[in-house]
KOLGU-4560 file (N, C-alpha, C; in nm, 3 decimals, padded with zeros to 5 digits):
<recs>
<n_xx: 00.082 n_yy: -00.120 n_zz: 00.000 ca_xx: 00.001 ca_yy: 00.000 ca_zz: 00.000 c_xx: 00.086 c_yy: 00.126 c_zz: -00.001 mol: A seq: 1 type: UNK>
<n_xx: 00.192 n_yy: 00.126 n_zz: 00.080 ca_xx: 00.282 ca_yy: 00.240 ca_zz: 00.086 c_xx: 00.352 c_yy: 00.263 c_zz: -00.048 mol: A seq: 2 type: UNK>
<n_xx: 00.386 n_yy: 00.152 n_zz: -00.115 ca_xx: 00.452 ca_yy: 00.163 ca_zz: -00.245 c_xx: 00.359 c_yy: 00.231 c_zz: -00.347 mol: A seq: 3 type: UNK>
<n_xx: 00.231 n_yy: 00.200 n_zz: -00.345 ca_xx: 00.135 ca_yy: 00.262 ca_zz: -00.437 c_xx: 00.123 c_yy: 00.409 c_zz: -00.407 mol: A seq: 4 type: UNK>
<n_xx: 00.119 n_yy: 00.447 n_zz: -00.282 ca_xx: 00.109 ca_yy: 00.588 ca_zz: -00.244 c_xx: 00.234 c_yy: 00.666 c_zz: -00.290 mol: A seq: 5 type: UNK>
<n_xx: 00.350 n_yy: 00.609 n_zz: -00.268 ca_xx: 00.473 ca_yy: 00.676 ca_zz: -00.310 c_xx: 00.478 c_yy: 00.688 c_zz: -00.464 mol: A seq: 6 type: UNK>
<n_xx: 00.436 n_yy: 00.586 n_zz: -00.532 ca_xx: 00.435 ca_yy: 00.591 ca_zz: -00.678 c_xx: 00.335 c_yy: 00.695 c_zz: -00.729 mol: A seq: 7 type: UNK>
<n_xx: 00.219 n_yy: 00.705 n_zz: -00.667 ca_xx: 00.120 ca_yy: 00.806 ca_zz: -00.706 c_xx: 00.172 c_yy: 00.947 c_zz: -00.680 mol: A seq: 8 type: UNK>
<n_xx: 00.237 n_yy: 00.968 n_zz: -00.568 ca_xx: 00.292 ca_yy: 01.100 ca_zz: -00.539 c_xx: 00.404 c_yy: 01.137 c_zz: -00.638 mol: A seq: 9 type: UNK>
<n_xx: 00.485 n_yy: 01.042 n_zz: -00.671 ca_xx: 00.591 ca_yy: 01.065 ca_zz: -00.769 c_xx: 00.534 c_yy: 01.099 c_zz: -00.907 mol: A seq: 10 type: UNK>
<n_xx: 00.432 n_yy: 01.027 n_zz: -00.949 ca_xx: 00.368 ca_yy: 01.053 ca_zz: -01.077 c_xx: 00.303 c_yy: 01.191 c_zz: -01.078 mol: A seq: 11 type: UNK>
<n_xx: 00.239 n_yy: 01.230 n_zz: -00.970 ca_xx: 00.179 ca_yy: 01.363 ca_zz: -00.959 c_xx: 00.283 c_yy: 01.473 c_zz: -00.962 mol: A seq: 12 type: UNK>
<n_xx: 00.395 n_yy: 01.449 n_zz: -00.895 ca_xx: 00.502 ca_yy: 01.548 ca_zz: -00.896 c_xx: 00.561 c_yy: 01.566 c_zz: -01.036 mol: A seq: 13 type: UNK>
<n_xx: 00.578 n_yy: 01.457 n_zz: -01.108 ca_xx: 00.629 ca_yy: 01.464 ca_zz: -01.244 c_xx: 00.528 c_yy: 01.538 c_zz: -01.335 mol: A seq: 14 type: UNK>
<n_xx: 00.401 n_yy: 01.512 n_zz: -01.317 ca_xx: 00.298 ca_yy: 01.582 ca_zz: -01.394 c_xx: 00.303 c_yy: 01.732 c_zz: -01.368 mol: A seq: 15 type: UNK>
<n_xx: 00.313 n_yy: 01.772 n_zz: -01.242 ca_xx: 00.319 ca_yy: 01.915 ca_zz: -01.208 c_xx: 00.444 c_yy: 01.976 c_zz: -01.265 mol: A seq: 16 type: UNK>
<n_xx: 00.557 n_yy: 01.907 n_zz: -01.261 ca_xx: 00.680 ca_yy: 01.956 ca_zz: -01.316 c_xx: 00.670 c_yy: 01.979 c_zz: -01.468 mol: A seq: 17 type: UNK>
<n_xx: 00.607 n_yy: 01.885 n_zz: -01.539 ca_xx: 00.590 ca_yy: 01.897 ca_zz: -01.684 c_xx: 00.500 c_yy: 02.016 c_zz: -01.716 mol: A seq: 18 type: UNK>
<n_xx: 00.392 n_yy: 02.033 n_zz: -01.643 ca_xx: 00.302 ca_yy: 02.145 ca_zz: -01.669 c_xx: 00.371 c_yy: 02.277 c_zz: -01.641 mol: A seq: 19 type: UNK>
<n_xx: 00.445 n_yy: 02.286 n_zz: -01.532 ca_xx: 00.517 ca_yy: 02.409 ca_zz: -01.497 c_xx: 00.622 c_yy: 02.441 c_zz: -01.604 mol: A seq: 20 type: UNK>
<n_xx: 00.695 n_yy: 02.339 n_zz: -01.645 ca_xx: 00.801 ca_yy: 02.356 ca_zz: -01.745 c_xx: 00.743 c_yy: 02.408 c_zz: -01.879 mol: A seq: 21 type: UNK>
<n_xx: 00.629 n_yy: 02.351 n_zz: -01.924 ca_xx: 00.575 ca_yy: 02.393 ca_zz: -02.049 c_xx: 00.512 c_yy: 02.533 c_zz: -02.040 mol: A seq: 22 type: UNK>
<n_xx: 00.464 n_yy: 02.572 n_zz: -01.925 ca_xx: 00.402 ca_yy: 02.704 ca_zz: -01.911 c_xx: 00.506 c_yy: 02.817 c_zz: -01.902 mol: A seq: 23 type: UNK>
<n_xx: 00.615 n_yy: 02.796 n_zz: -01.834 ca_xx: 00.706 ca_yy: 02.907 ca_zz: -01.803 c_xx: 00.845 c_yy: 02.894 c_zz: -01.866 mol: A seq: 24 type: UNK>
<n_xx: 00.880 n_yy: 02.788 n_zz: -01.932 ca_xx: 01.011 ca_yy: 02.773 ca_zz: -01.991 c_xx: 01.023 c_yy: 02.866 c_zz: -02.110 mol: A seq: 25 type: UNK>
<n_xx: 01.130 n_yy: 02.942 n_zz: -02.114 ca_xx: 01.155 ca_yy: 03.033 ca_zz: -02.227 c_xx: 01.109 c_yy: 03.175 c_zz: -02.200 mol: A seq: 26 type: UNK>
<n_xx: 01.034 n_yy: 03.202 n_zz: -02.098 ca_xx: 00.992 ca_yy: 03.338 ca_zz: -02.068 c_xx: 01.089 c_yy: 03.396 c_zz: -01.966 mol: A seq: 27 type: UNK>
<n_xx: 01.133 n_yy: 03.517 n_zz: -01.991 ca_xx: 01.232 ca_yy: 03.581 ca_zz: -01.904 c_xx: 01.179 c_yy: 03.604 c_zz: -01.763 mol: A seq: 28 type: UNK>
<n_xx: 01.054 n_yy: 03.657 n_zz: -01.754 ca_xx: 01.003 ca_yy: 03.695 ca_zz: -01.622 c_xx: 00.869 c_yy: 03.629 c_zz: -01.591 mol: A seq: 29 type: UNK>
<n_xx: 00.848 n_yy: 03.507 n_zz: -01.631 ca_xx: 00.725 ca_yy: 03.437 ca_zz: -01.600 c_xx: 00.613 c_yy: 03.472 c_zz: -01.697 mol: A seq: 30 type: UNK>
<n_xx: 00.492 n_yy: 03.487 n_zz: -01.645 ca_xx: 00.377 ca_yy: 03.512 ca_zz: -01.729 c_xx: 00.376 c_yy: 03.652 c_zz: -01.786 mol: A seq: 31 type: UNK>
<n_xx: 00.303 n_yy: 03.669 n_zz: -01.900 ca_xx: 00.287 ca_yy: 03.802 ca_zz: -01.958 c_xx: 00.204 c_yy: 03.889 c_zz: -01.869 mol: A seq: 32 type: UNK>
<n_xx: 00.230 n_yy: 04.018 n_zz: -01.874 ca_xx: 00.149 ca_yy: 04.113 ca_zz: -01.798 c_xx: 00.022 c_yy: 04.145 c_zz: -01.872 mol: A seq: 33 type: UNK>
<n_xx: -00.075 n_yy: 04.199 n_zz: -01.802 ca_xx: -00.204 ca_yy: 04.228 ca_zz: -01.861 c_xx: -00.193 c_yy: 04.332 c_zz: -01.973 mol: A seq: 34 type: UNK>
<n_xx: -00.102 n_yy: 04.429 n_zz: -01.961 ca_xx: -00.083 ca_yy: 04.534 ca_zz: -02.061 c_xx: -00.035 c_yy: 04.472 c_zz: -02.194 mol: A seq: 35 type: UNK>
<n_xx: 00.050 n_yy: 04.373 n_zz: -02.186 ca_xx: 00.099 ca_yy: 04.306 ca_zz: -02.308 c_xx: -00.010 c_yy: 04.229 c_zz: -02.375 mol: A seq: 36 type: UNK>
<n_xx: -00.101 n_yy: 04.172 n_zz: -02.297 ca_xx: -00.212 ca_yy: 04.096 ca_zz: -02.357 c_xx: -00.308 c_yy: 04.190 c_zz: -02.428 mol: A seq: 37 type: UNK>
<n_xx: -00.330 n_yy: 04.310 n_zz: -02.378 ca_xx: -00.426 ca_yy: 04.402 ca_zz: -02.440 c_xx: -00.372 c_yy: 04.457 c_zz: -02.573 mol: A seq: 38 type: UNK>
<n_xx: -00.242 n_yy: 04.451 n_zz: -02.595 ca_xx: -00.184 ca_yy: 04.498 ca_zz: -02.720 c_xx: -00.201 c_yy: 04.397 c_zz: -02.832 mol: A seq: 39 type: UNK>
<n_xx: -00.240 n_yy: 04.275 n_zz: -02.801 ca_xx: -00.256 ca_yy: 04.170 ca_zz: -02.901 c_xx: -00.382 c_yy: 04.185 c_zz: -02.983 mol: A seq: 40 type: UNK>
<n_xx: -00.474 n_yy: 04.272 n_zz: -02.942 ca_xx: -00.603 ca_yy: 04.286 ca_zz: -03.010 c_xx: -00.590 c_yy: 04.341 c_zz: -03.150 mol: A seq: 41 type: UNK>
</recs>
């Protein structure tokens, strides 16, 4: 039972790492600011 819990936590951590990496990798200062988004119109 403990092994299944550890494996599930590890899989969740990897999933969160992948999502974080794809969202913020390559941006100098994180997410775009609201002013930059309004210029896209």
